[in-house]
C-alpha positions as CSV (number, residue, x, y, z in Angstrom):
1,M,9.3,-17.6,13.0
2,A,6.0,-16.1,12.4
3,E,4.2,-16.9,9.2
4,Q,3.7,-13.9,7.0
5,E,0.2,-13.7,5.6
6,K,-0.4,-12.0,2.3
7,K,-2.9,-9.2,2.6
8,K,-5.5,-9.1,-0.1
9,I,-6.2,-5.7,-1.7
10,L,-9.9,-6.5,-2.1
11,N,-12.0,-9.4,-0.8
12,K,-14.4,-11.3,-3.1
13,F,-17.4,-9.0,-2.4
14,E,-15.5,-5.9,-3.2
15,W,-14.2,-7.4,-6.5
16,I,-17.8,-8.1,-7.5
17,L,-18.9,-4.5,-6.6
18,L,-15.9,-3.2,-8.6
19,I,-16.8,-5.2,-11.7
20,I,-20.4,-4.1,-11.5
21,A,-19.4,-0.4,-11.1
22,L,-17.0,-0.6,-14.0
23,G,-19.7,-2.2,-16.1
24,I,-22.2,0.5,-15.3
25,L,-19.6,3.2,-16.1
26,A,-18.8,1.5,-19.4
27,M,-22.5,1.5,-20.3
28,V,-22.9,5.2,-19.5
29,I,-19.9,6.1,-21.6
30,L,-21.1,4.0,-24.5
31,Q,-24.6,5.5,-24.3
32,N,-23.2,9.0,-24.3
33,N,-21.3,8.1,-27.5
34,G,-24.4,6.8,-29.2
35,I,-24.1,3.1,-28.7
36,H,-27.1,1.7,-26.9
37,M,-26.9,-1.8,-25.4
38,V,-30.7,-2.2,-24.8
39,E,-33.2,-0.8,-27.3
40,T,-36.9,-1.1,-27.0
41,T,-39.1,-1.3,-30.1
42,E,-42.9,-1.3,-30.6
43,E,-44.8,-2.9,-33.4
44,I,-48.5,-2.3,-34.2
45,E,-50.3,-4.9,-36.2
46,L,-53.7,-4.1,-37.7
47,T,-56.2,-6.8,-38.5
48,E,-58.0,-6.8,-41.8
49,E,-61.2,-5.4,-40.2
50,E,-59.2,-2.4,-38.7
51,I,-57.6,-1.7,-42.1
52,K,-61.0,-1.7,-43.8
53,A,-62.5,0.5,-41.1
54,K,-59.6,2.9,-41.4
55,E,-60.1,3.2,-45.2
56,T,-63.8,3.7,-45.0
57,T,-63.9,6.3,-42.3
58,K,-62.1,9.3,-43.8
59,T,-63.1,12.5,-42.2
60,Q,-62.4,16.1,-43.2
61,P,-59.5,17.7,-41.5
62,E,-60.2,20.3,-38.9
63,A,-59.9,24.0,-40.0
64,N,-57.2,25.7,-38.0
65,T,-57.7,29.3,-39.2
66,F,-60.6,31.5,-40.1
67,F,-59.6,31.4,-43.8
68,E,-59.6,27.6,-43.8
69,K,-63.1,27.6,-42.2
70,K,-64.4,29.9,-44.9
71,N,-63.0,27.6,-47.6
72,L,-64.5,24.5,-46.0
73,E,-67.9,26.2,-45.8
74,K,-67.7,27.1,-49.5
75,N,-66.8,23.6,-50.5
76,D,-69.8,22.1,-48.6
């Protein structure tokens, strides 16, 4: 009698691709619902010198309209 071999639905490589595809799909669905897996943040640290320089160099704001320009000229 001939041996009957069980046919596999997917080979190992196809299983790996299926798992990766399902993972990407899950991430997209979660991100669309407001859950972010990866989040980048940025922090700015000022040295003492930069803080002092920022405090000492205060400039007048720019005048955006003619009325503001007239008021700035009067105040000077």
